Every structure is written in C-alpha cells, then in structure tokens.
matplotlib code that plots the C-alpha trace (Angstrom):
import matplotlib.pyplot as plt

x = [85.7, 88.8, 91.1, 89.6, 90.0, 93.5, 94.5, 93.4, 95.0, 98.3, 98.5, 98.5, 101.4, 101.2, 100.8, 98.2, 96.3, 96.4, 95.1, 92.3, 91.4, 91.3, 89.0, 86.7, 86.6, 85.9, 83.0, 81.6, 81.7, 79.4, 76.7, 74.0, 73.6, 76.5, 78.9, 76.1, 75.4, 79.1, 79.7, 76.8, 78.3, 81.9, 82.0, 82.3, 80.5, 81.3, 82.2, 84.9, 86.9, 86.5, 89.8, 90.1, 93.4, 94.6, 91.1, 90.0, 87.6, 88.4, 85.5, 88.1, 91.9, 92.5, 93.4, 94.6, 98.2, 99.3, 100.4, 97.1, 95.2, 98.1, 95.9, 93.0, 90.7, 88.9, 89.1, 85.2, 85.1, 88.0, 86.3, 83.3, 85.4, 85.3, 88.6, 88.7, 90.8, 92.2, 95.6, 96.1, 99.3, 102.2, 101.6, 104.3, 103.9, 104.5, 103.2, 105.9, 105.9, 108.0, 110.7, 110.7, 108.6, 108.7, 108.8, 106.4, 107.0, 105.0, 106.8, 104.1, 106.5, 107.2, 103.8, 105.6, 106.0, 108.9, 108.3, 110.5, 107.6, 109.3, 106.3, 104.5, 101.5, 99.5, 100.6, 98.8, 96.6, 95.0, 94.6, 93.0, 90.4, 89.5, 89.4, 87.2, 84.8, 84.4, 82.1, 83.7, 83.6, 82.7, 86.3, 89.4, 91.3, 95.1, 97.3, 100.8, 103.3, 106.6, 109.1, 109.6, 112.5, 114.4, 114.1, 117.5, 117.6, 118.3, 115.1, 112.9, 111.1, 109.6, 107.9, 106.4, 105.3, 103.7, 101.8, 100.6, 99.3, 97.6, 95.8, 95.3, 91.6, 91.1, 93.2, 92.2, 95.8, 99.1, 102.1, 105.6, 107.1, 110.9, 111.5, 110.7, 113.9, 112.8, 113.6, 117.3, 118.4, 115.0, 116.0, 118.8, 116.1, 115.8, 119.2, 119.2, 120.1, 117.9, 115.0, 115.1, 115.1, 112.3, 110.0, 110.6, 109.4, 106.4, 105.3, 105.6, 103.5, 100.9, 100.6, 100.1, 97.4, 95.7, 95.5, 94.1, 91.5, 90.8, 91.5, 94.3, 95.6, 97.9, 101.3, 102.8, 106.4, 106.8, 110.1, 112.2, 112.9, 116.5, 117.6, 119.8, 118.3, 120.3, 119.1, 115.5, 115.7, 117.2, 114.5, 111.8, 113.4, 113.7, 110.1, 108.9, 111.0, 109.5, 106.0, 105.1, 101.8, 102.8, 104.8, 104.2, 106.3, 107.4, 108.0, 109.4, 112.8, 115.9, 116.7, 116.3, 117.2, 115.4, 113.5, 112.7, 111.1, 113.0, 112.3, 114.0, 117.0, 115.0, 115.8, 113.3, 111.4, 110.2, 106.8, 104.6, 105.1, 108.9, 108.6, 106.3, 109.0, 111.0, 107.8, 107.0, 110.5, 110.3, 106.8, 108.1, 111.2, 109.2, 106.8, 109.6, 111.5, 108.4, 107.1, 103.7, 103.2, 102.2, 100.3, 102.0, 100.5, 101.8, 102.5, 104.2, 103.2, 99.7, 97.6, 95.2, 93.8, 96.7, 99.2, 97.2, 96.8, 100.5, 101.2, 98.6, 99.9, 103.4, 102.2, 100.4, 97.1, 96.2, 97.4, 97.5, 97.5, 98.5, 100.4, 98.0, 95.1, 96.9, 97.1, 94.0, 91.6, 89.2, 87.5, 90.8, 89.6, 86.4, 88.3, 90.9, 88.3, 86.2, 89.3, 90.3, 87.0, 87.6, 91.1, 89.7, 87.2, 89.9, 91.9, 89.0, 89.4, 86.5, 88.1, 90.9, 92.5, 93.0, 95.3, 97.7, 101.1, 100.2, 103.3, 105.6]
y = [123.4, 123.9, 123.3, 119.8, 119.3, 120.6, 118.1, 115.4, 116.9, 117.5, 113.7, 113.2, 113.7, 117.4, 116.7, 114.1, 116.6, 119.1, 116.6, 115.8, 119.5, 119.7, 116.7, 118.2, 121.5, 119.6, 117.8, 121.1, 122.5, 119.7, 120.1, 122.5, 125.5, 124.7, 127.3, 129.9, 129.1, 129.0, 132.4, 133.9, 132.7, 133.5, 136.6, 140.0, 142.5, 146.1, 148.9, 150.0, 146.9, 147.3, 147.9, 149.3, 148.1, 148.2, 148.5, 145.5, 145.6, 143.4, 143.0, 142.9, 143.0, 139.5, 137.1, 133.5, 133.2, 130.8, 127.3, 126.0, 125.6, 124.6, 123.4, 125.8, 123.0, 124.6, 128.4, 128.7, 126.9, 129.0, 132.2, 131.1, 131.1, 134.9, 135.7, 138.9, 137.1, 133.7, 133.1, 129.8, 128.0, 128.1, 126.9, 125.8, 125.1, 121.4, 119.1, 118.2, 116.1, 118.5, 117.3, 113.9, 113.4, 114.2, 117.9, 119.6, 120.1, 121.8, 123.7, 124.2, 125.6, 128.4, 128.6, 128.1, 125.7, 124.6, 123.3, 122.2, 121.3, 122.4, 123.7, 120.4, 121.0, 119.5, 122.2, 125.0, 122.8, 121.0, 124.4, 126.0, 123.3, 123.8, 127.6, 127.3, 124.9, 126.0, 128.9, 132.3, 133.5, 137.1, 137.9, 138.4, 135.2, 135.6, 133.2, 132.6, 131.6, 129.8, 128.0, 124.3, 122.8, 121.6, 125.0, 126.7, 130.2, 131.9, 130.3, 131.0, 134.0, 131.5, 129.5, 132.6, 134.0, 130.6, 130.6, 134.2, 133.6, 130.3, 131.5, 135.2, 135.0, 133.3, 135.4, 138.7, 139.4, 137.5, 136.9, 136.3, 134.0, 134.3, 134.0, 130.4, 128.8, 125.4, 125.5, 125.6, 128.9, 130.5, 133.3, 134.3, 135.8, 138.6, 139.9, 143.1, 142.0, 138.8, 140.6, 143.4, 141.0, 138.8, 141.7, 143.3, 140.1, 139.7, 143.3, 143.0, 139.8, 141.5, 144.4, 142.0, 140.1, 143.4, 144.3, 140.8, 140.7, 144.3, 143.4, 144.4, 142.1, 143.5, 141.9, 141.5, 140.4, 138.3, 139.0, 137.0, 138.1, 137.0, 139.8, 142.5, 145.9, 147.1, 144.1, 144.7, 148.4, 147.6, 145.0, 147.5, 150.2, 147.7, 146.6, 150.2, 151.0, 148.0, 148.9, 146.3, 146.9, 145.9, 143.7, 140.9, 140.9, 138.3, 134.7, 132.1, 132.5, 130.4, 132.0, 129.9, 132.3, 131.8, 128.7, 126.0, 123.2, 119.9, 120.4, 123.8, 122.7, 121.0, 122.5, 124.6, 127.8, 128.9, 130.6, 131.7, 133.7, 134.1, 135.8, 138.7, 141.1, 140.8, 141.1, 144.4, 145.7, 144.8, 146.4, 149.6, 149.7, 148.8, 151.6, 154.0, 153.1, 153.1, 156.3, 154.5, 154.5, 150.8, 148.6, 146.1, 142.8, 141.9, 138.2, 136.5, 135.7, 137.1, 135.3, 137.9, 141.4, 143.1, 141.4, 142.4, 145.9, 146.3, 145.2, 147.6, 150.5, 149.7, 150.2, 147.1, 147.7, 144.0, 141.1, 137.3, 134.4, 130.7, 129.3, 131.3, 129.3, 126.0, 127.1, 129.2, 127.4, 128.2, 131.1, 133.1, 135.6, 136.3, 136.8, 139.1, 141.2, 141.6, 142.6, 145.1, 146.9, 147.2, 148.6, 151.1, 152.3, 152.7, 154.9, 156.9, 155.8, 155.3, 153.0, 150.4, 152.3, 155.2, 153.1, 152.1, 153.5, 155.4, 154.2, 155.4]
z = [41.0, 39.0, 42.0, 42.1, 38.4, 38.4, 41.0, 38.7, 35.6, 37.4, 38.1, 34.3, 31.9, 30.9, 27.2, 27.8, 30.0, 27.2, 24.7, 27.1, 27.3, 23.5, 23.3, 25.8, 23.9, 20.6, 22.2, 23.5, 19.9, 18.8, 21.5, 20.3, 22.5, 24.8, 23.5, 23.6, 27.3, 28.1, 26.6, 28.4, 31.7, 31.0, 28.9, 30.6, 28.4, 29.3, 26.9, 29.3, 28.3, 24.5, 22.6, 19.1, 17.7, 14.0, 12.7, 14.8, 17.7, 20.7, 23.2, 26.0, 26.2, 27.5, 24.7, 24.7, 23.4, 20.7, 21.7, 23.1, 19.9, 17.6, 14.7, 14.9, 16.1, 19.1, 18.8, 18.8, 22.2, 23.5, 22.5, 24.5, 27.6, 27.6, 25.8, 23.8, 21.1, 20.4, 18.6, 16.9, 15.9, 15.7, 12.2, 9.7, 5.9, 6.3, 9.1, 11.7, 14.9, 16.9, 19.4, 21.1, 24.2, 27.1, 26.1, 28.5, 32.2, 34.9, 37.7, 40.3, 42.9, 40.5, 38.8, 35.5, 32.6, 30.5, 27.0, 24.1, 21.8, 18.6, 16.6, 16.5, 14.2, 11.3, 8.8, 7.0, 4.8, 7.8, 9.6, 6.6, 6.4, 10.0, 9.7, 6.6, 8.4, 12.0, 12.7, 13.2, 16.8, 17.7, 18.7, 16.5, 15.6, 15.2, 13.3, 14.6, 11.8, 12.0, 9.8, 9.4, 11.4, 8.2, 6.4, 6.4, 8.0, 4.6, 3.2, 6.2, 4.6, 2.1, 4.9, 6.5, 3.1, 2.3, 5.6, 5.2, 1.7, 2.4, 5.6, 4.8, 4.3, 7.7, 10.2, 11.6, 12.4, 11.9, 14.2, 12.9, 15.4, 15.2, 19.0, 20.1, 21.6, 20.5, 16.8, 16.1, 14.5, 14.7, 17.0, 14.6, 12.5, 15.1, 14.2, 12.2, 8.7, 8.8, 10.4, 7.9, 4.9, 6.4, 7.2, 3.8, 2.1, 4.3, 4.0, 0.3, 0.3, 2.6, 0.1, -2.8, -0.8, 0.1, -3.6, -4.4, -1.6, -0.8, 2.9, 5.2, 7.9, 10.7, 11.1, 14.6, 15.4, 18.6, 20.3, 22.8, 26.3, 26.0, 23.6, 25.0, 25.4, 22.3, 20.2, 21.3, 20.4, 17.0, 16.3, 17.1, 14.9, 12.0, 12.5, 12.3, 9.3, 7.4, 8.4, 10.9, 12.7, 16.3, 18.6, 21.1, 24.2, 25.0, 24.1, 26.5, 28.0, 28.5, 31.8, 35.0, 37.8, 41.1, 40.2, 42.8, 40.9, 40.3, 36.6, 36.5, 34.4, 31.7, 28.3, 26.5, 27.0, 30.4, 30.7, 33.6, 36.7, 36.5, 33.1, 34.2, 35.3, 32.1, 30.0, 31.8, 31.1, 27.4, 27.0, 28.5, 26.2, 23.1, 23.8, 24.4, 21.3, 19.2, 20.8, 21.2, 17.4, 17.2, 19.7, 21.9, 23.1, 26.5, 27.3, 30.2, 33.8, 33.6, 36.2, 37.5, 36.9, 38.6, 36.4, 33.3, 34.5, 35.2, 31.6, 30.2, 32.3, 31.1, 27.5, 26.3, 24.5, 24.8, 26.9, 26.5, 28.8, 28.5, 31.5, 33.7, 32.4, 33.3, 36.9, 37.2, 35.0, 32.1, 33.9, 34.0, 31.3, 33.2, 36.5, 34.9, 33.2, 36.3, 38.3, 35.5, 35.9, 39.6, 39.0, 36.4, 39.0, 41.6, 39.3, 38.1, 34.5, 32.1, 29.6, 29.6, 26.8, 29.1, 31.2, 28.3, 29.1, 32.2, 34.0, 31.2]

ax = plt.figure().add_subplot(projection="3d")
ax.plot(x, y, z, "-o")
ax.set_aspect("equal")
plt.show()
C-alpha cells in the first residue's frame, strides 16, 4: 500500500508532501476511535522490547526523531503508529520562518534527504498551547530545543534556558540541539568552552525547575557527525562533567561522499542511509568515552530491524528514525520492532537491553 502512496507523494514537492502528511495526522486525531484502532494495529507490545532509561519507560526502543512534528501538533497520532517515543521540535523561543524555499530534497538513489530548513517553527508559545491541549500519549514525548537564528552565539544559552523553562512541564525529556548545520554558528556551541558554559547554565536551570516542580527531566545533547574524534571525545567528557543525562548520535552531516543523486550537492544536512556507518562509529566512541555511564540514542540511516539492532549492539539504548519513514512508510516502527524480536531470538537474548553494547 505504501509503495503506491509513496509514488504519489514523491511526485509532490517534498515540503508540500510533508504538509499533506501533517494534515492527514491532524484529521486522524479528530476522528473518535481512529487513533485507538490505529495503535492496536501498529503497536508491538512485548515486554522484551521495553526499555527503562533515565527513570522513563519506553514500550519499545524505536522513536521518531525531531523534525517531523516541529510544532508539537500531531505527536498523539504519531505515537499511535507504534513508536516507543516521539520527539517534537526543534523549537526556538520566537517563531521563525526558516530558510528560503526550496530547502528540502529527496535523494532516492541514495535513500537519503538533504534539508536546510533552518529551525522553521511557530515558537515555544504556540507549542506550549498545543502540548497543554492535546492528549498525552502512552509513550515519552521529547522536546528538542534550539536557538533563534538572530540570537548571537554568546547569548545562545538564554534561548535554550527560555525554552527549557517554558516547556518543562510538558516534556518527558529534553534535547539540546547544537548540531544542526542549517543555523549559522550553531555548531560552534559544540566547542569545549562554549559547550561547558552552555551546559552549566542549563543544568543549573534544570535544578531550579526540579526544586520548583518536584520533577526531574533528563537532558540529552545531540552531536554532529562532522566533529573530529578528539572533538567528540571532548564534548562527551564535558557533558559528563556538567551532569548531562545522555547523548544523541547523530545529527545530519555536511559530507557528500559516494552519493549518486542529482541533488547531492545541495547545501544543508544529509540524512538517511549514507549516515548509518558514521552514526555507528560515533555511538561506539561515545559509549567508550562515557564508559557506558549514560544512555545513547542512535539516529542515522535506520531503515529496518538490522540497522536498529546494529546501533543497539554498538551501544545505543534507544534509536530514532525519520528519513527511514519517508522511504519505508508509517509502519516502519512496527516492522523494526518485529524484526528486533526475531534478532533477539536468534541471539538467545531475553530483552533488548541485553543487546546494548554487545559489540563493544
């Protein structure tokens, strides 16, 4: 069924196709009983897939990455597709339109996507209204935070702090996005001095919010695949020193090696199949440097159960998909989870958590 729908969608402009998908999901959220029926069909419920991570319970390890539901409009419908978590955003304090169109390109020959969206979103006030209104799904909801384009780098901590405070009651975990290549200067925040100052501010803010609310929200840092190995190790060490709760590996890349598509030289971040190898490398290195003390969410080129299992065996406690859903369709979480159960049986493992880091 999806192969037919995909042929139709791929004839549309990529951003228009995405907007069509969002409208369809919004419609589904307003039809009584539809999400319940959808979840019954799509969700794979098996205790072997359950993951306990930072005091949160994930019914399965396959989440949807940030970027699809930028304004937190359709996360209940997305959770009904069988995902074990849904991450919304990236959200900035003020609304911003992002970069000029066209800014999103499919690379079917490479099973990849290039985007230079530029954190287009309606801002934290709009998102907070949606998060306060829509029903909470039965899976963790993550909130991905960024800075506004016009905010200078030395004032970026204020943007992240504002987002964390405004949305703290709504997120089950938060992601500090300092690794998108589509906001000028953003990746400079991964450098040692800037990262240390930023995380110090955010950990302090999180502690204040914990005292005010009595609730703790894990903070993850999302890292770029284009760091050098030394830069990655330094970023992980700083994160651990500051008390960060985990890492996401990886964001999109500026690399273009081996691509075949006519769009391969478009500017922006590359995601999808070509990113998987680097993601695995970075997961392994983060686990080694951190000595497995904090969880890792693996992202990049996950299209099937074997891809997910490879990331988990490399050291990821959880995985996320996005580009894979564009190419494989809305049943991707179900397919991956069913394949993961088969792989666990083949290896004689009783839980997905038993597979974490086996290859390291």
